[in-house]
N, CA and C atoms of all chains as a GROMACS GRO file, in nm:
protein
  570
    1UNK      N    1   1.313  10.254   7.823
    1UNK     CA    2   1.410  10.321   7.731
    1UNK      C    3   1.343  10.455   7.672
    2UNK      N    4   1.418  10.563   7.678
    2UNK     CA    5   1.378  10.687   7.644
    2UNK      C    6   1.354  10.709   7.491
    3UNK      N    7   1.265  10.816   7.452
    3UNK     CA    8   1.254  10.842   7.301
    3UNK      C    9   1.385  10.851   7.234
    4UNK      N   10   1.471  10.924   7.292
    4UNK     CA   11   1.604  10.947   7.245
    4UNK      C   12   1.671  10.801   7.222
    5UNK      N   13   1.662  10.728   7.312
    5UNK     CA   14   1.733  10.599   7.310
    5UNK      C   15   1.680  10.524   7.197
    6UNK      N   16   1.533  10.515   7.187
    6UNK     CA   17   1.457  10.448   7.075
    6UNK      C   18   1.507  10.491   6.935
    7UNK      N   19   1.520  10.628   6.938
    7UNK     CA   20   1.558  10.688   6.802
    7UNK      C   21   1.699  10.634   6.762
    8UNK      N   22   1.786  10.628   6.858
    8UNK     CA   23   1.935  10.572   6.835
    8UNK      C   24   1.926  10.430   6.790
    9UNK      N   25   1.850  10.358   6.876
    9UNK     CA   26   1.849  10.206   6.825
    9UNK      C   27   1.787  10.170   6.695
   10UNK      N   28   1.683  10.274   6.676
   10UNK     CA   29   1.615  10.260   6.528
   10UNK      C   30   1.710  10.280   6.419
   11UNK      N   31   1.794  10.393   6.433
   11UNK     CA   32   1.896  10.432   6.346
   11UNK      C   33   1.999  10.307   6.331
   12UNK      N   34   2.039  10.256   6.431
   12UNK     CA   35   2.155  10.142   6.441
   12UNK      C   36   2.081  10.027   6.370
   13UNK      N   37   1.952  10.002   6.397
   13UNK     CA   38   1.884   9.880   6.320
   13UNK      C   39   1.908   9.906   6.179
   14UNK      N   40   1.870  10.016   6.120
   14UNK     CA   41   1.878  10.069   5.976
   14UNK      C   42   2.017  10.035   5.926
   15UNK      N   43   2.104  10.083   6.007
   15UNK     CA   44   2.243  10.097   5.954
   15UNK      C   45   2.297   9.952   5.952
   16UNK      N   46   2.253   9.862   6.047
   16UNK     CA   47   2.273   9.724   6.028
   16UNK      C   48   2.231   9.630   5.902
   17UNK      N   49   2.119   9.679   5.884
   17UNK     CA   50   2.045   9.621   5.768
   17UNK      C   51   2.123   9.679   5.641
   18UNK      N   52   2.157   9.817   5.633
   18UNK     CA   53   2.222   9.864   5.521
   18UNK      C   54   2.340   9.782   5.484
   19UNK      N   55   2.425   9.751   5.603
   19UNK     CA   56   2.565   9.691   5.599
   19UNK      C   57   2.547   9.547   5.560
   20UNK      N   58   2.446   9.476   5.614
   20UNK     CA   59   2.400   9.335   5.586
   20UNK      C   60   2.392   9.337   5.422
   21UNK      N   61   2.313   9.422   5.377
   21UNK     CA   62   2.280   9.427   5.237
   21UNK      C   63   2.418   9.446   5.161
   22UNK      N   64   2.489   9.542   5.193
   22UNK     CA   65   2.615   9.573   5.112
   22UNK      C   66   2.704   9.458   5.124
   23UNK      N   67   2.729   9.410   5.235
   23UNK     CA   68   2.808   9.289   5.246
   23UNK      C   69   2.770   9.182   5.150
   24UNK      N   70   2.634   9.145   5.159
   24UNK     CA   71   2.591   9.044   5.070
   24UNK      C   72   2.614   9.062   4.914
   25UNK      N   73   2.583   9.188   4.889
   25UNK     CA   74   2.603   9.236   4.747
   25UNK      C   75   2.750   9.216   4.705
   26UNK      N   76   2.842   9.270   4.780
   26UNK     CA   77   2.977   9.277   4.742
   26UNK      C   78   3.043   9.131   4.741
   27UNK      N   79   3.004   9.053   4.855
   27UNK     CA   80   3.048   8.921   4.872
   27UNK      C   81   3.012   8.824   4.761
   28UNK      N   82   2.887   8.845   4.707
   28UNK     CA   83   2.853   8.757   4.594
   28UNK      C   84   2.943   8.780   4.470
   29UNK      N   85   3.018   8.886   4.472
   29UNK     CA   86   3.098   8.915   4.362
   29UNK      C   87   3.260   8.880   4.388
   30UNK      N   88   3.284   8.834   4.505
   30UNK     CA   89   3.432   8.817   4.541
   30UNK      C   90   3.479   8.691   4.484
   31UNK      N   91   3.615   8.686   4.467
   31UNK     CA   92   3.674   8.565   4.430
   31UNK      C   93   3.647   8.426   4.480
   32UNK      N   94   3.622   8.447   4.618
   32UNK     CA   95   3.605   8.332   4.692
   32UNK      C   96   3.464   8.261   4.655
   33UNK      N   97   3.380   8.330   4.602
   33UNK     CA   98   3.246   8.277   4.562
   33UNK      C   99   3.238   8.222   4.420
   34UNK      N  100   3.362   8.236   4.355
   34UNK     CA  101   3.357   8.194   4.214
   34UNK      C  102   3.385   8.042   4.196
   35UNK      N  103   1.725   9.720   4.354
   35UNK     CA  104   1.739   9.605   4.256
   35UNK      C  105   1.720   9.486   4.338
   36UNK      N  106   1.686   9.383   4.264
   36UNK     CA  107   1.696   9.251   4.320
   36UNK      C  108   1.841   9.224   4.367
   37UNK      N  109   1.858   9.197   4.509
   37UNK     CA  110   1.983   9.213   4.578
   37UNK      C  111   2.108   9.164   4.480
   38UNK      N  112   2.096   9.034   4.435
   38UNK     CA  113   2.224   8.986   4.389
   38UNK      C  114   2.216   8.965   4.235
   39UNK      N  115   2.102   8.984   4.167
   39UNK     CA  116   2.086   8.948   4.035
   39UNK      C  117   2.176   9.033   3.928
   40UNK      N  118   2.187   9.180   3.966
   40UNK     CA  119   2.264   9.254   3.873
   40UNK      C  120   2.414   9.224   3.874
   41UNK      N  121   2.454   9.173   3.989
   41UNK     CA  122   2.603   9.152   4.002
   41UNK      C  123   2.645   9.012   3.968
   42UNK      N  124   2.550   8.940   3.909
   42UNK     CA  125   2.587   8.815   3.869
   42UNK      C  126   2.711   8.812   3.754
   43UNK      N  127   2.681   8.918   3.677
   43UNK     CA  128   2.789   8.929   3.569
   43UNK      C  129   2.930   8.959   3.622
   44UNK      N  130   2.928   9.029   3.721
   44UNK     CA  131   3.064   9.069   3.807
   44UNK      C  132   3.116   8.933   3.845
   45UNK      N  133   3.034   8.865   3.903
   45UNK     CA  134   3.063   8.753   3.972
   45UNK      C  135   3.130   8.644   3.879
   46UNK      N  136   3.072   8.641   3.744
   46UNK     CA  137   3.122   8.553   3.647
   46UNK      C  138   3.231   8.625   3.579
   47UNK      N  139   3.265   8.735   3.608
   47UNK     CA  140   3.365   8.814   3.516
   47UNK      C  141   3.506   8.752   3.535
   48UNK      N  142   3.592   8.761   3.435
   48UNK     CA  143   3.728   8.731   3.456
   48UNK      C  144   3.813   8.841   3.487
   49UNK      N  145   3.744   8.946   3.533
   49UNK     CA  146   3.808   9.081   3.570
   49UNK      C  147   3.865   9.080   3.713
   50UNK      N  148   3.988   9.056   3.733
   50UNK     CA  149   4.042   9.044   3.853
   50UNK      C  150   4.044   9.166   3.932
   51UNK      N  151   4.048   9.280   3.874
   51UNK     CA  152   4.062   9.403   3.936
   51UNK      C  153   3.913   9.434   4.010
   52UNK      N  154   3.804   9.389   3.939
   52UNK     CA  155   3.681   9.418   3.991
   52UNK      C  156   3.641   9.324   4.110
   53UNK      N  157   3.673   9.202   4.073
   53UNK     CA  158   3.655   9.098   4.197
   53UNK      C  159   3.739   9.119   4.308
   54UNK      N  160   3.853   9.159   4.300
   54UNK     CA  161   3.922   9.207   4.421
   54UNK      C  162   3.876   9.330   4.488
   55UNK      N  163   3.842   9.427   4.409
   55UNK     CA  164   3.782   9.542   4.478
   55UNK      C  165   3.656   9.511   4.554
   56UNK      N  166   3.569   9.428   4.488
   56UNK     CA  167   3.438   9.412   4.557
   56UNK      C  168   3.454   9.322   4.679
   57UNK      N  169   3.548   9.238   4.675
   57UNK     CA  170   3.582   9.150   4.789
   57UNK      C  171   3.631   9.240   4.888
   58UNK      N  172   3.722   9.326   4.872
   58UNK     CA  173   3.766   9.431   4.979
   58UNK      C  174   3.640   9.527   5.026
   59UNK      N  175   3.571   9.563   4.944
   59UNK     CA  176   3.444   9.629   5.001
   59UNK      C  177   3.383   9.564   5.082
   60UNK      N  178   3.335   9.437   5.045
   60UNK     CA  179   3.272   9.337   5.146
   60UNK      C  180   3.341   9.324   5.285
   61UNK      N  181   3.457   9.324   5.288
   61UNK     CA  182   3.526   9.311   5.403
   61UNK      C  183   3.506   9.432   5.499
   62UNK      N  184   3.519   9.546   5.430
   62UNK     CA  185   3.487   9.676   5.504
   62UNK      C  186   3.353   9.685   5.547
   63UNK      N  187   3.258   9.653   5.469
   63UNK     CA  188   3.120   9.663   5.505
   63UNK      C  189   3.083   9.557   5.632
   64UNK      N  190   3.172   9.439   5.628
   64UNK     CA  191   3.157   9.347   5.749
   64UNK      C  192   3.210   9.428   5.869
   65UNK      N  193   3.317   9.500   5.863
   65UNK     CA  194   3.389   9.578   5.961
   65UNK      C  195   3.278   9.675   6.036
   66UNK      N  196   3.210   9.756   5.937
   66UNK     CA  197   3.101   9.836   5.979
   66UNK      C  198   3.000   9.754   6.067
   67UNK      N  199   2.945   9.652   6.001
   67UNK     CA  200   2.848   9.569   6.055
   67UNK      C  201   2.880   9.521   6.186
   68UNK      N  202   3.007   9.479   6.215
   68UNK     CA  203   3.050   9.420   6.352
   68UNK      C  204   3.056   9.533   6.440
   69UNK      N  205   3.096   9.662   6.415
   69UNK     CA  206   3.104   9.777   6.499
   69UNK      C  207   2.940   9.824   6.530
   70UNK      N  208   2.875   9.814   6.429
   70UNK     CA  209   2.728   9.871   6.465
   70UNK      C  210   2.658   9.756   6.569
   71UNK      N  211   2.690   9.631   6.532
   71UNK     CA  212   2.636   9.533   6.633
   71UNK      C  213   2.688   9.558   6.762
   72UNK      N  214   2.812   9.588   6.783
   72UNK     CA  215   2.882   9.601   6.906
   72UNK      C  216   2.818   9.717   6.986
   73UNK      N  217   2.782   9.839   6.911
   73UNK     CA  218   2.719   9.950   6.956
   73UNK      C  219   2.577   9.927   7.005
   74UNK      N  220   2.512   9.839   6.908
   74UNK     CA  221   2.365   9.816   6.955
   74UNK      C  222   2.353   9.726   7.072
   75UNK      N  223   2.434   9.633   7.091
   75UNK     CA  224   2.432   9.545   7.214
   75UNK      C  225   2.467   9.632   7.332
   76UNK      N  226   2.580   9.716   7.322
   76UNK     CA  227   2.630   9.798   7.427
   76UNK      C  228   2.522   9.900   7.475
   77UNK      N  229   2.434   9.948   7.397
   77UNK     CA  230   2.332  10.044   7.417
   77UNK      C  231   2.219   9.954   7.489
   78UNK      N  232   2.184   9.846   7.430
   78UNK     CA  233   2.085   9.753   7.495
   78UNK      C  234   2.128   9.724   7.624
   79UNK      N  235   2.260   9.705   7.666
   79UNK     CA  236   2.291   9.652   7.807
   79UNK      C  237   2.316   9.784   7.903
   80UNK      N  238   2.376   9.884   7.841
   80UNK     CA  239   2.426   9.993   7.937
   80UNK      C  240   2.353  10.129   7.907
   81UNK      N  241   2.268  10.126   7.810
   81UNK     CA  242   2.191  10.241   7.775
   81UNK      C  243   2.277  10.366   7.747
   82UNK      N  244   2.390  10.360   7.691
   82UNK     CA  245   2.462  10.472   7.628
   82UNK      C  246   2.561  10.430   7.523
   83UNK      N  247   2.595  10.529   7.454
   83UNK     CA  248   2.678  10.520   7.327
   83UNK      C  249   2.820  10.481   7.384
   84UNK      N  250   2.884  10.352   7.337
   84UNK     CA  251   3.029  10.324   7.402
   84UNK      C  252   3.125  10.386   7.328
   85UNK      N  253   3.250  10.409   7.367
   85UNK     CA  254   3.355  10.440   7.291
   85UNK      C  255   3.403  10.319   7.188
   86UNK      N  256   3.405  10.346   7.069
   86UNK     CA  257   3.437  10.236   6.982
   86UNK      C  258   3.566  10.265   6.898
   87UNK      N  259   3.651  10.172   6.897
   87UNK     CA  260   3.768  10.203   6.824
   87UNK      C  261   3.743  10.176   6.664
   88UNK      N  262   3.758  10.287   6.611
   88UNK     CA  263   3.705  10.268   6.443
   88UNK      C  264   3.797  10.360   6.380
   89UNK      N  265   3.909  10.322   6.308
   89UNK     CA  266   3.988  10.428   6.254
   89UNK      C  267   4.023  10.386   6.106
   90UNK      N  268   3.930  10.407   6.016
   90UNK     CA  269   3.945  10.381   5.892
   90UNK      C  270   4.076  10.435   5.822
   91UNK      N  271   4.138  10.366   5.720
   91UNK     CA  272   4.259  10.442   5.657
   91UNK      C  273   4.226  10.527   5.536
   92UNK      N  274   4.105  10.572   5.540
   92UNK     CA  275   4.067  10.672   5.439
   92UNK      C  276   4.067  10.627   5.291
   93UNK      N  277   4.060  10.488   5.277
   93UNK     CA  278   4.061  10.425   5.144
   93UNK      C  279   4.207  10.389   5.092
   94UNK      N  280   4.304  10.425   5.157
   94UNK     CA  281   4.440  10.418   5.099
   94UNK      C  282   4.465  10.277   5.049
   95UNK      N  283   4.451  10.169   5.132
   95UNK     CA  284   4.475  10.047   5.103
   95UNK      C  285   4.383   9.989   4.976
   96UNK      N  286   4.260  10.039   4.981
   96UNK     CA  287   4.149  10.001   4.886
   96UNK      C  288   4.208  10.056   4.749
   97UNK      N  289   4.244  10.177   4.753
   97UNK     CA  290   4.298  10.249   4.626
   97UNK      C  291   4.412  10.178   4.578
   98UNK      N  292   4.534  10.131   4.660
   98UNK     CA  293   4.645  10.084   4.621
   98UNK      C  294   4.606   9.952   4.556
   99UNK      N  295   4.527   9.868   4.617
   99UNK     CA  296   4.490   9.742   4.571
   99UNK      C  297   4.421   9.748   4.433
  100UNK      N  298   4.331   9.849   4.430
  100UNK     CA  299   4.261   9.859   4.298
  100UNK      C  300   4.342   9.898   4.183
  101UNK      N  301   4.438  10.000   4.206
  101UNK     CA  302   4.528  10.040   4.108
  101UNK      C  303   4.611   9.941   4.061
  102UNK      N  304   4.672   9.868   4.156
  102UNK     CA  305   4.752   9.756   4.118
  102UNK      C  306   4.697   9.644   4.040
  103UNK      N  307   4.575   9.609   4.074
  103UNK     CA  308   4.497   9.518   3.989
  103UNK      C  309   4.472   9.561   3.838
  104UNK      N  310   4.439   9.679   3.850
  104UNK     CA  311   4.412   9.744   3.716
  104UNK      C  312   4.542   9.746   3.626
  105UNK      N  313   4.647   9.776   3.686
  105UNK     CA  314   4.780   9.776   3.613
  105UNK      C  315   4.812   9.640   3.556
  106UNK      N  316   4.775   9.534   3.630
  106UNK     CA  317   4.793   9.399   3.592
  106UNK      C  318   4.700   9.373   3.482
  107UNK      N  319   4.576   9.398   3.487
  107UNK     CA  320   4.474   9.386   3.379
  107UNK      C  321   4.514   9.479   3.260
  108UNK      N  322   4.534   9.593   3.272
  108UNK     CA  323   4.589   9.679   3.161
  108UNK      C  324   4.447   9.728   3.105
  109UNK      N  325   4.479   9.775   2.974
  109UNK     CA  326   4.357   9.839   2.895
  109UNK      C  327   4.274   9.739   2.824
  110UNK      N  328   4.310   9.622   2.823
  110UNK     CA  329   4.234   9.524   2.747
  110UNK      C  330   4.114   9.469   2.826
  111UNK      N  331   4.067   9.535   2.928
  111UNK     CA  332   3.966   9.490   3.023
  111UNK      C  333   3.841   9.493   2.949
  112UNK      N  334   3.754   9.388   2.975
  112UNK     CA  335   3.620   9.395   2.911
  112UNK      C  336   3.513   9.388   3.013
  113UNK      N  337   3.437   9.466   3.013
  113UNK     CA  338   3.310   9.475   3.097
  113UNK      C  339   3.184   9.468   3.022
  114UNK      N  340   3.096   9.373   3.068
  114UNK     CA  341   2.972   9.350   2.970
  114UNK      C  342   2.882   9.466   3.029
  115UNK      N  343   2.784   9.497   2.941
  115UNK     CA  344   2.692   9.601   2.974
  115UNK      C  345   2.621   9.574   3.107
  116UNK      N  346   2.597   9.447   3.132
  116UNK     CA  347   2.528   9.412   3.264
  116UNK      C  348   2.612   9.437   3.391
  117UNK      N  349   2.758   9.416   3.365
  117UNK     CA  350   2.854   9.439   3.473
  117UNK      C  351   2.849   9.585   3.497
  118UNK      N  352   2.869   9.664   3.387
  118UNK     CA  353   2.880   9.801   3.404
  118UNK      C  354   2.761   9.868   3.471
  119UNK      N  355   2.629   9.804   3.440
  119UNK     CA  356   2.503   9.839   3.501
  119UNK      C  357   2.503   9.822   3.654
  120UNK      N  358   2.559   9.708   3.684
  120UNK     CA  359   2.564   9.647   3.827
  120UNK      C  360   2.650   9.747   3.890
  121UNK      N  361   2.773   9.782   3.846
  121UNK     CA  362   2.858   9.888   3.924
  121UNK      C  363   2.776  10.006   3.933
  122UNK      N  364   2.714  10.061   3.818
  122UNK     CA  365   2.651  10.189   3.848
  122UNK      C  366   2.536  10.172   3.945
  123UNK      N  367   2.471  10.062   3.978
  123UNK     CA  368   2.375  10.042   4.075
  123UNK      C  369   2.444  10.041   4.212
  124UNK      N  370   2.563   9.985   4.223
  124UNK     CA  371   2.647   9.970   4.350
  124UNK      C  372   2.682  10.107   4.387
  125UNK      N  373   2.723  10.203   4.299
  125UNK     CA  374   2.763  10.336   4.338
  125UNK      C  375   2.641  10.405   4.405
  126UNK      N  376   2.516  10.389   4.333
  126UNK     CA  377   2.394  10.450   4.393
  126UNK      C  378   2.376  10.404   4.522
  127UNK      N  379   2.410  10.272   4.555
  127UNK     CA  380   2.386  10.213   4.698
  127UNK      C  381   2.482  10.284   4.780
  128UNK      N  382   2.611  10.298   4.746
  128UNK     CA  383   2.701  10.353   4.840
  128UNK      C  384   2.671  10.498   4.864
  129UNK      N  385   2.626  10.574   4.761
  129UNK     CA  386   2.573  10.712   4.775
  129UNK      C  387   2.449  10.730   4.894
  130UNK      N  388   2.362  10.624   4.881
  130UNK     CA  389   2.268  10.625   4.964
  130UNK      C  390   2.302  10.596   5.111
  131UNK      N  391   2.404  10.506   5.128
  131UNK     CA  392   2.452  10.472   5.262
  131UNK      C  393   2.529  10.599   5.319
  132UNK      N  394   2.605  10.664   5.233
  132UNK     CA  395   2.682  10.784   5.272
  132UNK      C  396   2.583  10.888   5.340
  133UNK      N  397   2.461  10.926   5.242
  133UNK     CA  398   2.374  11.002   5.290
  133UNK      C  399   2.304  10.965   5.420
  134UNK      N  400   2.288  10.854   5.467
  134UNK     CA  401   2.232  10.821   5.570
  134UNK      C  402   2.318  10.828   5.685
  135UNK      N  403   2.454  10.792   5.667
  135UNK     CA  404   2.528  10.821   5.797
  135UNK      C  405   2.566  10.952   5.806
  136UNK      N  406   2.571  11.032   5.695
  136UNK     CA  407   2.598  11.171   5.720
  136UNK      C  408   2.472  11.247   5.783
  137UNK      N  409   2.353  11.200   5.757
  137UNK     CA  410   2.245  11.247   5.841
  137UNK      C  411   2.242  11.204   5.971
  138UNK      N  412   2.286  11.080   6.007
  138UNK     CA  413   2.286  11.048   6.138
  138UNK      C  414   2.402  11.114   6.222
  139UNK      N  415   2.498  11.164   6.158
  139UNK     CA  416   2.595  11.253   6.210
  139UNK      C  417   2.542  11.374   6.278
  140UNK      N  418   2.479  11.428   6.192
  140UNK     CA  419   2.405  11.549   6.214
  140UNK      C  420   2.308  11.555   6.330
  141UNK      N  421   2.243  11.429   6.332
  141UNK     CA  422   2.144  11.412   6.422
  141UNK      C  423   2.191  11.366   6.568
  142UNK      N  424   2.305  11.322   6.570
  142UNK     CA  425   2.356  11.262   6.677
  142UNK      C  426   2.343  11.329   6.822
  143UNK      N  427   2.324  11.235   6.909
  143UNK     CA  428   2.310  11.304   7.056
  143UNK      C  429   2.436  11.307   7.122
  144UNK      N  430   2.526  11.200   7.097
  144UNK     CA  431   2.646  11.206   7.184
  144UNK      C  432   2.780  11.223   7.084
  145UNK      N  433   2.871  11.280   7.140
  145UNK     CA  434   2.985  11.314   7.065
  145UNK      C  435   3.048  11.189   6.998
  146UNK      N  436   3.062  11.089   7.068
  146UNK     CA  437   3.125  10.940   7.020
  146UNK      C  438   3.031  10.884   6.890
  147UNK      N  439   2.895  10.924   6.915
  147UNK     CA  440   2.795  10.873   6.826
  147UNK      C  441   2.826  10.946   6.679
  148UNK      N  442   2.863  11.080   6.690
  148UNK     CA  443   2.869  11.183   6.581
  148UNK      C  444   2.994  11.130   6.509
  149UNK      N  445   3.106  11.103   6.594
  149UNK     CA  446   3.228  11.084   6.524
  149UNK      C  447   3.240  10.938   6.464
  150UNK      N  448   3.158  10.853   6.527
  150UNK     CA  449   3.151  10.712   6.457
  150UNK      C  450   3.066  10.725   6.328
  151UNK      N  451   2.966  10.800   6.331
  151UNK     CA  452   2.880  10.815   6.195
  151UNK      C  453   2.951  10.884   6.096
  152UNK      N  454   3.030  10.982   6.139
  152UNK     CA  455   3.120  11.059   6.041
  152UNK      C  456   3.225  10.974   5.985
  153UNK      N  457   3.281  10.901   6.062
  153UNK     CA  458   3.397  10.797   6.016
  153UNK      C  459   3.340  10.698   5.914
  154UNK      N  460   3.222  10.634   5.952
  154UNK     CA  461   3.157  10.552   5.851
  154UNK      C  462   3.117  10.603   5.721
  155UNK      N  463   3.050  10.720   5.730
  155UNK     CA  464   3.020  10.814   5.611
  155UNK      C  465   3.136  10.824   5.536
  156UNK      N  466   3.241  10.876   5.583
  156UNK     CA  467   3.376  10.900   5.503
  156UNK      C  468   3.414  10.774   5.436
  157UNK      N  469   3.395  10.662   5.485
  157UNK     CA  470   3.435  10.537   5.437
  157UNK      C  471   3.344  10.498   5.309
  158UNK      N  472   3.196  10.529   5.336
  158UNK     CA  473   3.117  10.496   5.222
  158UNK      C  474   3.142  10.585   5.107
  159UNK      N  475   3.189  10.714   5.137
  159UNK     CA  476   3.221  10.795   5.031
  159UNK      C  477   3.344  10.752   4.949
  160UNK      N  478   3.433  10.686   5.026
  160UNK     CA  479   3.556  10.636   4.951
  160UNK      C  480   3.508  10.516   4.861
  161UNK      N  481   3.410  10.442   4.918
  161UNK     CA  482   3.366  10.333   4.844
  161UNK      C  483   3.305  10.369   4.699
  162UNK      N  484   3.217  10.482   4.726
  162UNK     CA  485   3.135  10.535   4.598
  162UNK      C  486   3.258  10.597   4.507
  163UNK      N  487   3.358  10.653   4.558
  163UNK     CA  488   3.463  10.707   4.455
  163UNK      C  489   3.542  10.591   4.394
  164UNK      N  490   3.582  10.492   4.453
  164UNK     CA  491   3.659  10.381   4.408
  164UNK      C  492   3.575  10.312   4.285
  165UNK      N  493   3.438  10.306   4.332
  165UNK     CA  494   3.347  10.235   4.239
  165UNK      C  495   3.323  10.326   4.107
  166UNK      N  496   3.332  10.449   4.117
  166UNK     CA  497   3.323  10.539   4.015
  166UNK      C  498   3.444  10.523   3.930
  167UNK      N  499   3.565  10.499   3.987
  167UNK     CA  500   3.688  10.482   3.912
  167UNK      C  501   3.675  10.351   3.847
  168UNK      N  502   3.619  10.262   3.920
  168UNK     CA  503   3.600  10.115   3.843
  168UNK      C  504   3.525  10.126   3.729
  169UNK      N  505   3.408  10.201   3.733
  169UNK     CA  506   3.323  10.218   3.624
  169UNK      C  507   3.377  10.289   3.500
  170UNK      N  508   3.470  10.392   3.557
  170UNK     CA  509   3.530  10.464   3.441
  170UNK      C  510   3.649  10.374   3.366
  171UNK      N  511   3.716  10.293   3.451
  171UNK     CA  512   3.811  10.207   3.402
  171UNK      C  513   3.750  10.102   3.311
  172UNK      N  514   3.627  10.048   3.339
  172UNK     CA  515   3.559   9.943   3.258
  172UNK      C  516   3.504  10.003   3.125
  173UNK      N  517   3.469  10.134   3.147
  173UNK     CA  518   3.397  10.193   3.030
  173UNK      C  519   3.507  10.242   2.919
  174UNK      N  520   3.609  10.319   2.978
  174UNK     CA  521   3.718  10.368   2.893
  174UNK      C  522   3.852  10.358   2.950
  175UNK      N  523   3.914  10.219   2.947
  175UNK     CA  524   4.048  10.204   3.022
  175UNK      C  525   4.152  10.295   2.978
  176UNK      N  526   4.158  10.320   2.856
  176UNK     CA  527   4.271  10.411   2.805
  176UNK      C  528   4.261  10.554   2.858
  177UNK      N  529   4.144  10.615   2.863
  177UNK     CA  530   4.134  10.747   2.917
  177UNK      C  531   4.153  10.736   3.071
  178UNK      N  532   4.117  10.626   3.126
  178UNK     CA  533   4.133  10.623   3.273
  178UNK      C  534   4.265  10.608   3.318
  179UNK      N  535   4.333  10.538   3.234
  179UNK     CA  536   4.484  10.512   3.269
  179UNK      C  537   4.562  10.668   3.244
  180UNK      N  538   4.518  10.737   3.139
  180UNK     CA  539   4.582  10.850   3.112
  180UNK      C  540   4.556  10.950   3.217
  181UNK      N  541   4.437  10.959   3.292
  181UNK     CA  542   4.409  11.056   3.392
  181UNK      C  543   4.479  11.012   3.516
  182UNK      N  544   4.490  10.877   3.559
  182UNK     CA  545   4.541  10.826   3.655
  182UNK      C  546   4.694  10.869   3.662
  183UNK      N  547   4.764  10.853   3.538
  183UNK     CA  548   4.908  10.888   3.526
  183UNK      C  549   4.926  11.036   3.550
  184UNK      N  550   4.810  11.111   3.506
  184UNK     CA  551   4.835  11.270   3.516
  184UNK      C  552   4.818  11.309   3.666
  185UNK      N  553   4.705  11.239   3.725
  185UNK     CA  554   4.669  11.285   3.858
  185UNK      C  555   4.681  11.170   3.945
  186UNK      N  556   4.719  11.178   4.072
  186UNK     CA  557   4.697  11.079   4.161
  186UNK      C  558   4.552  11.032   4.177
  187UNK      N  559   4.539  10.908   4.209
  187UNK     CA  560   4.388  10.868   4.246
  187UNK      C  561   4.337  10.934   4.377
  188UNK      N  562   4.442  10.975   4.449
  188UNK     CA  563   4.412  11.050   4.576
  188UNK      C  564   4.318  11.162   4.551
  189UNK      N  565   4.330  11.210   4.435
  189UNK     CA  566   4.264  11.350   4.411
  189UNK      C  567   4.107  11.316   4.388
  190UNK      N  568   4.085  11.180   4.391
  190UNK     CA  569   3.939  11.142   4.380
  190UNK      C  570   3.898  11.177   4.229
   0.00000   0.00000   0.00000
């Protein structure tokens, strides 16, 4: 894998972590969890 | 923040507008997550950025749902200080996400990569704006309704 591809994969991993965090935060406030 | 602590107040709230809004935001974050995982696995297998179908509605349905729920609840909404603080924190998190995706779009190698990150950044911006509206609605509902009646929520 090239440096460029490593950079892209690293950014995607960070983005996935951001979305998991966001989803968990919002889901814990949803009507279904009450 | 500790991931879930501050939003406990929102979770326990009887505020339907807030719970509906946050549930919808969670669904959109889930769509982002699925697309990102799809791209990640595609790059792992094919070593290139795939074409991804991702066409957000620019917050239209989110705004309609939110305004509708606020109209039902009206000006008698009650938000605890903890709930208001939690929304404020969530606004900060959405801004951080927007900044990250905006930077990724600028650093993108592929055109499809740039377009994808731009679309996600735009949606995160919509989340931030709608949460600011929710914050304003909770803290001063009369003023918020006055402003919404004067200007469309589309004006941001």
